[in-house]
C-alpha positions in Angstrom: 21.4 49.1 88.4 23.1 52.4 87.9 21.0 53.6 84.9 19.4 56.5 86.7 22.6 57.7 88.3 24.4 57.3 84.9 21.8 59.5 83.2 22.2 62.2 85.9 26.0 62.2 85.6 26.1 62.0 81.8 23.5 64.7 81.5 25.5 67.2 83.5 28.1 67.6 80.7 25.4 68.9 78.3 23.2 70.8 80.8 23.3 74.6 81.1 23.5 75.0 84.9 22.4 78.7 84.9 19.3 78.0 82.8 18.5 74.9 84.9 18.7 77.0 88.1 16.4 79.7 86.7 13.9 77.1 85.5 13.9 75.4 88.9 13.3 78.7 90.7 10.4 79.5 88.3 8.8 76.2 89.0 9.1 76.6 92.8 7.5 80.1 92.6 4.6 78.7 90.5 4.2 75.8 92.9 5.1 73.2 90.2 8.1 72.0 92.2 8.9 72.0 95.9 11.5 74.1 97.4 14.5 72.2 98.9 14.8 72.3 102.7 17.9 72.6 104.8 19.5 69.8 106.8 18.6 71.6 110.1 14.8 71.4 109.4 12.9 69.0 111.5 10.5 66.9 109.4 9.1 64.1 111.6 8.6 63.1 115.2 9.6 59.5 114.4 12.9 58.0 113.3 13.6 54.9 111.2 16.7 53.4 109.7 14.5 51.9 106.9 16.9 48.9 106.8 19.2 51.1 104.7 22.5 51.1 106.7 25.6 49.1 105.8 27.7 50.3 108.8 27.1 52.3 111.9 29.6 53.8 114.4 30.0 56.8 116.6 31.8 58.5 113.7 29.8 57.7 110.6 27.0 55.7 109.0 27.2 54.1 105.5 23.8 54.2 103.7 22.6 52.4 100.6 21.1 54.0 97.5 17.6 53.2 96.0 18.6 51.1 93.0 20.6 48.3 94.6 18.1 45.6 93.7 17.6 46.8 90.1 20.2 44.6 88.4 20.3 41.3 86.6 18.4 42.2 83.4 21.4 43.8 81.7 23.5 40.9 82.8 21.0 38.4 81.3 20.2 40.1 78.0 23.2 42.0 76.6 25.6 39.9 78.8 24.4 36.5 77.5 24.3 37.9 74.0 27.9 39.0 74.2 28.9 35.6 75.6 27.2 33.8 72.7 28.9 35.9 70.1 32.3 35.2 71.7 31.5 31.5 71.8 30.4 31.6 68.1 33.7 33.3 67.2 35.9 30.8 69.1 33.9 27.8 67.8 34.2 29.0 64.2 37.9 29.5 64.5 38.3 26.1 66.1 36.3 24.1 63.7 37.3 26.0 60.5 40.9 26.0 61.5 40.9 22.4 62.4 39.2 21.4 59.1 41.7 23.3 56.9 44.7 22.2 58.8 43.6 18.6 58.4 42.9 19.2 54.7 46.2 20.9 54.1 48.1 18.0 55.8 46.7 15.5 53.3 48.5 15.5 50.1 45.6 14.4 48.0 43.2 17.0 49.4 43.0 20.1 47.2 41.5 23.4 48.4 39.8 25.6 45.9 39.1 29.4 46.0 35.6 28.8 47.6 37.2 26.9 50.5 39.6 29.8 51.1 36.8 32.3 51.0 34.8 30.4 53.6 38.0 30.3 55.7 37.7 34.0 56.1 34.0 34.7 55.8 32.7 32.3 58.4 34.8 33.6 61.3 34.4 37.2 60.0 30.6 37.1 60.6 30.7 36.7 64.4 33.9 38.8 64.6 32.3 41.8 63.0 29.2 41.4 65.0 31.2 41.2 68.2 33.1 44.4 67.2 29.8 46.3 66.9 28.7 44.7 70.2 31.8 45.9 72.0 31.5 49.4 70.5 27.8 50.0 71.0 26.5 47.6 73.7 29.4 46.7 76.0 29.6 50.2 77.6 26.1 49.6 79.1 27.5 46.5 80.9 29.3 48.8 83.3 25.9 49.6 84.8 25.8 46.1 86.2 29.0 44.2 85.4 32.7 44.7 86.1 32.0 47.7 88.3 31.3 48.4 92.0 28.7 46.2 93.6 27.0 49.1 95.3 27.0 52.9 95.7 27.6 54.0 99.3 26.7 57.4 100.9 28.7 58.0 104.0 27.5 60.5 106.6 30.4 61.5 108.9 29.2 63.5 111.9 32.6 64.5 113.1 33.9 66.0 109.8 30.3 67.1 108.9 30.9 65.7 105.5 28.9 63.5 103.1 31.1 61.1 101.1 29.9 59.5 97.9 31.6 56.2 96.9 31.0 55.7 93.2 32.8 54.3 90.1 34.6 56.9 88.0 32.0 56.6 85.2 29.4 57.8 87.7 31.3 60.7 89.0 33.9 59.0 91.2 34.5 59.7 94.9 33.6 63.1 96.3 33.4 64.8 99.7 30.5 67.2 100.2 29.7 69.7 103.0 26.7 68.5 105.1 25.7 72.0 106.0 25.5 73.0 102.4 23.2 70.1 101.4 19.7 70.8 100.1 17.1 68.1 100.8 14.5 67.5 98.0 11.7 66.2 100.2 8.3 67.7 101.0 7.5 67.5 104.8 3.8 67.9 103.9 3.5 65.2 101.3 0.6 62.8 101.3 1.1 59.1 102.4 0.7 58.0 98.8 3.3 60.4 97.5 5.9 58.7 99.7 5.3 55.3 98.0 8.5 54.1 96.4 10.2 57.3 97.6 13.7 58.1 98.6 15.8 61.0 99.8 17.5 63.2 97.2 20.3 65.5 98.3 21.8 68.2 96.2 24.7 70.7 96.3 24.8 73.8 94.2 27.8 75.2 92.5 27.5 78.4 94.4 28.2 76.6 97.7 31.7 75.7 96.6 31.4 72.5 98.7 32.2 69.8 96.2 35.7 68.2 96.5 37.2 65.1 95.1 38.8 62.3 97.1 42.1 64.2 97.3 40.4 67.3 98.7 40.6 69.4 95.5 37.8 71.8 95.0 35.5 71.0 92.0 33.4 73.6 90.2 30.4 71.4 89.9 27.0 70.6 91.4 26.2 67.2 92.9 23.1 65.0 93.4 22.8 61.8 95.3 20.0 59.4 96.2 19.8 57.9 99.6 18.0 55.0 101.2 15.8 52.0 100.2 12.5 53.0 98.5 9.8 53.5 101.1 6.2 52.4 101.4 4.7 55.7 102.4 5.5 59.3 103.3 5.7 58.6 107.1 8.4 56.0 106.5 10.3 58.3 104.1 10.2 61.3 106.5 11.2 59.1 109.5 14.2 57.8 107.6 15.5 61.2 106.7 14.9 62.4 110.3 17.0 59.5 111.4 19.9 60.6 109.3 19.4 64.2 110.2 19.4 63.6 113.9 22.4 61.4 113.7 24.4 64.2 112.0 22.9 67.1 114.1 22.4 65.5 117.5 24.6 62.4 117.6 24.1 58.6 118.0 21.9 59.1 121.1 19.2 60.6 118.9 19.6 57.9 116.2 20.7 54.6 117.8 22.2 51.7 116.0 19.6 49.7 114.1 18.9 46.1 115.2 20.1 44.8 111.8 22.6 46.1 109.3 22.7 45.2 105.6 25.1 42.4 104.8 27.5 42.8 101.9 28.4 39.3 101.0 26.7 38.2 97.8 24.7 35.2 99.1 22.4 33.8 96.3 19.3 34.0 98.5 19.8 37.7 98.9 19.6 38.1 95.2 16.4 36.1 95.2 14.9 38.3 97.9 16.0 41.4 96.1 14.0 40.3 93.0 11.1 38.9 95.0 10.7 42.3 96.8 7.9 41.0 99.1 8.7 40.8 102.8 7.0 39.4 105.8 5.2 42.7 106.4 2.8 41.8 103.6 1.3 39.0 105.7 -0.1 41.6 108.1 -2.1 43.2 105.2 -4.6 40.7 103.7 -5.5 43.1 100.9 -1.9 42.7 99.6 -1.9 38.9 99.5 -2.9 39.0 95.8 0.7 40.1 95.1 2.0 36.9 96.7 -0.2 34.9 94.3 1.0 37.0 91.3 4.6 36.6 92.3 4.1 32.9 92.8 2.8 32.5 89.2 5.9 34.5 88.0 8.3 32.4 90.0 10.2 30.9 87.1 10.9 34.4 85.7 11.8 35.6 89.1 14.3 32.8 89.6 15.9 33.6 86.2 16.1 37.3 87.1 17.6 36.4 90.5 20.2 34.3 88.9 21.3 37.3 86.7 21.3 39.5 89.8 23.6 37.1 91.6 26.0 36.7 88.6 26.1 40.5 88.4 27.2 40.6 92.0 29.9 38.0 91.5 31.3 39.8 88.5 31.6 43.1 90.4 34.1 44.2 93.1 33.4 45.4 96.6 34.1 49.2 96.7 36.2 50.8 99.5 36.7 54.3 100.5 40.3 55.7 100.4 42.3 55.6 103.7 42.0 59.3 104.0 38.2 59.1 104.2 38.3 55.9 106.3 40.4 57.7 108.9 38.5 61.0 108.7 37.1 62.0 112.1 38.8 59.2 114.0 41.0 60.5 116.8 
């Protein structure tokens, strides 16, 4: 779920920021990369919430990130492997221990050196394997298990801040200046280039606009991804325009969506997250082939959805600190 975000955060520790900035500037000059735009720049005549909002009020909106549905596989593969290793260890201790206790309790039963060797070797095999599992594999479980159920990006139009709600291993909670944000989006992109797209916001070190949850200044850059992946460029641009107008012009320019995203981990939501096809496909006959393909893959989809649901159950619902919850509220 958090694999891409983890790579971005983990890579910052070994990245030379000055060289990266120079390389990005060179690519923009050569036309290899697009130049970021400012938050005041108009990008579309349409607005769309893109079904990406958790909460909406006159003060702030909470928006999802693109990778919310991408969970379940780590839960199923490494998670089930770790559970099996633990079961093997407990079973071996139970049966070997029971056997030798029974043998020692009988006066006529003699244990030889081979018996004592097996007493240590048999439990040692799953124990050693579990040790290497915990050391090398278990850290990756934090991407889907025993962590926050979701990453939330809060746009507060009163404080003109963008708050990122993330676990500590992904950078923690930070407060960023809305006016200092750079938007990595091309207003002139083709419709195809917007397929599976999302908004990327960045803050340079030079802006001195990155603060932690306690308000302390951080000498760091920040990047966050915003919104559900879109189907085309028009949808992507309309979604960013919705956020931009909410922050720049107020709720009148970006009214509350008809439906917000629910947070309770109902099992059918996990199924729909893995299924990924919605009713809008019915209106496009050319895409009906995907319904057939997904139907053939239904057993695998159900297994993946089960892993997705278990992942949600084994995570906690994140909350902003009180200082951020009350920010901008008179």
